[in-house]
ROBASE-145501 format. One line per 2 residues: their letters; for each residue y negated, z, x of C-alpha. Coordinates in steps of 0.001 Angstrom, whole numbers, plus 500000, padded with zeros to 6 digits. Layout:
// ROBASE-145501
A = Y,Z,X ~ ...
END
This chain:
// ROBASE-145501
XX = 096266,848824,202472 ~ 098631,845481,202107
XX = 100756,845201,199572 ~ 104433,843130,200593
XX = 104703,840121,199730 ~ 107985,840568,198037
XX = 107938,843792,195254 ~ 111387,845305,194836
XX = 113308,843623,191963 ~ 113706,846867,189648
XX = 113852,847332,185868 ~ 110714,849106,185967
XX = 108650,847211,188438 ~ 109641,844231,186169
XX = 107995,845075,182829 ~ 104835,846963,184312
XX = 104664,843299,186416 ~ 104924,841627,183146
XX = 102185,844223,181358 ~ 100055,843479,184152
XX = 100054,839606,182990 ~ 100238,840076,179587
XX = 096889,842293,180103 ~ 095317,839307,182101
XX = 095939,836745,179571 ~ 094398,839129,176993
XX = 091139,839539,179615 ~ 091671,835259,179907
XX = 091221,835292,175897 ~ 088337,837857,175515
XX = 086688,836122,177922 ~ 086767,833179,176366
XX = 085616,835367,172747 ~ 082778,836494,174363
XX = 081770,833043,176094 ~ 082650,832234,172228
XX = 080016,835149,170692 ~ 077231,834704,173894
XX = 076934,830698,172704 ~ 076242,831365,169148
XX = 073914,833703,169777 ~ 071795,831346,172092
XX = 072576,828607,169044 ~ 070836,831242,166095
XX = 074437,831258,164222 ~ 074987,834904,162663
XX = 077879,836287,163777 ~ 080024,839049,161855
XX = 081780,842089,163053 ~ 084432,841790,160849
XX = 085874,838275,162539 ~ 085654,840092,165437
XX = 087978,843189,164260 ~ 090250,841330,163238
XX = 091361,839607,166427 ~ 092712,842362,168222
XX = 094874,842224,170457 ~ 098445,842040,169507
XX = 100351,845607,169640 ~ 103997,844498,170929
XX = 103248,843511,174732 ~ 106426,841576,174978
XX = 105303,838857,172234 ~ 103332,837384,175260
XX = 105188,838118,177936 ~ 107952,835478,177797
XX = 104744,832686,178869 ~ 103397,834615,181492
XX = 106992,835322,183240 ~ 106591,831820,184438
XX = 103877,832664,186771 ~ 104031,833924,190475
XX = 104884,837449,191025 ~ 103028,837789,194029
XX = 099411,836660,192580 ~ 100268,838610,189675
XX = 100555,841578,192392 ~ 097252,840714,193814
XX = 095501,841166,190823 ~ 097478,843374,189330
XX = 094638,846612,189496 ~ 091417,845169,188774
XX = 092968,843108,185572 ~ 094235,846163,184414
XX = 091182,848347,184755 ~ 088732,845321,183000
XX = 091066,845016,180179 ~ 091086,848287,179573
XX = 087565,848336,179385 ~ 087719,845305,177012
XX = 089935,846692,174917 ~ 087367,849597,174538
XX = 084773,847351,173613 ~ 086617,844904,171629
XX = 088085,847512,168833 ~ 085017,848716,168339
XX = 082395,846593,165386 ~ 079326,845474,166091
XX = 076499,848331,165673 ~ 073536,847817,163844
XX = 070803,848199,166558 ~ 073085,844912,168189
XX = 072909,843250,165078 ~ 068928,843713,164694
XX = 069266,842747,168013 ~ 070679,839326,167592
XX = 068894,839013,164707 ~ 065918,839278,166218
XX = 066879,836791,168816 ~ 067649,834247,166504
XX = 064433,834589,164480 ~ 062733,834932,168055
XX = 064369,831268,168521 ~ 064208,830021,165232
XX = 060256,831288,165419 ~ 060746,832549,162079
XX = 058078,835623,160832 ~ 059466,838800,160210
XX = 056939,838991,156590 ~ 058079,838207,153307
XX = 055998,834510,152345 ~ 052920,835174,150004
XX = 053762,833934,146976 ~ 051706,830454,146378
XX = 050222,830442,142959 ~ 049554,833608,140594
XX = 049175,832815,137113 ~ 047091,835580,136041
XX = 048228,835471,132432 ~ 051121,836752,133931
XX = 049242,839434,135227 ~ 047686,840906,132237
XX = 050719,840441,129944 ~ 052177,842428,133251
XX = 049487,845302,133423 ~ 048783,845529,129248
XX = 052790,846324,129449 ~ 052610,848869,132364
XX = 050005,851089,129824 ~ 051599,850462,126731
XX = 054931,851877,128539 ~ 052993,854447,129946
XX = 051395,855699,126309 ~ 055107,855672,124985
XX = 055713,858391,128502 ~ 052497,859938,127419
XX = 054133,860998,124377 ~ 057343,863196,125771
XX = 055549,864441,128150 ~ 055753,868600,128359
XX = 059080,867992,126924 ~ 062182,869706,129010
XX = 064554,867179,130256 ~ 067679,868478,128559
XX = 068393,867053,125364 ~ 068726,870355,122874
XX = 066470,871778,124682 ~ 063794,869017,123766
XX = 064689,869064,120323 ~ 064633,872690,119887
XX = 060917,872612,121409 ~ 060380,869752,118692
XX = 061278,872032,115855 ~ 059478,874566,116996
XX = 056130,872615,116967 ~ 057184,870737,113919
XX = 057180,874450,112489 ~ 053695,875325,114171
XX = 051900,872116,112923 ~ 053602,873158,109072
XX = 052012,876673,109519 ~ 048356,874762,110949
XX = 048417,872689,107657 ~ 048774,874989,105031
XX = 046232,877257,107199 ~ 044174,874323,106821
XX = 044959,874005,103439 ~ 043933,877938,102285
XX = 040688,876605,104321 ~ 039736,873573,101529
XX = 038481,875624,098304 ~ 036579,878050,100344
XX = 035338,874992,101962 ~ 033833,873630,098480
XX = 032751,877311,097843 ~ 030595,877192,100348
XX = 029295,873587,099857 ~ 028654,874386,096463
XX = 026246,877984,097540 ~ 024663,875726,100042
XX = 023429,872383,097702 ~ 022634,875390,095591
XX = 020198,876953,098331 ~ 018472,873779,099421
XX = 017605,873013,094963 ~ 015429,876227,095600
X = 013918,875208,098264
END
């Protein structure tokens, strides 16, 4: 299927031709960005997805069509289909930010090129006194927390529980005080019984 060398000059065809030329220019721009992105990855630089997202193609096709009108119409017609198909593909991929998987792959690639380890560095010096102080502090905090075991998580319910336990403690204290006089009498009888023997 051969394309005509001199296309008909209708306003619709001219607009389509300008659109194809604009898309071709955008394709060149995207190709340059992709090459730059690849070069940065190879150098190990960090790439931010926001930079790529902010460089979206312009919304107005006519803004770039003025410079593209100077090109030969025949050259544009010959590559119209492939340029338009490729541009659609590039626009689809360009509008999407880097996925988490892509970011991880880029980071792993950078680390592999730099020989960086994925493990965090080990501390070089540990002060035993600091460790003992921290252990002592942890034991103290655990002791304070144990004092609150069994209390409900709600403040009002906890206050009611404390009040109930306070009344129970007062009752036990009264009972203990009531036992002391009887305890003294039992001791006297015991001493008297030992003295006779």
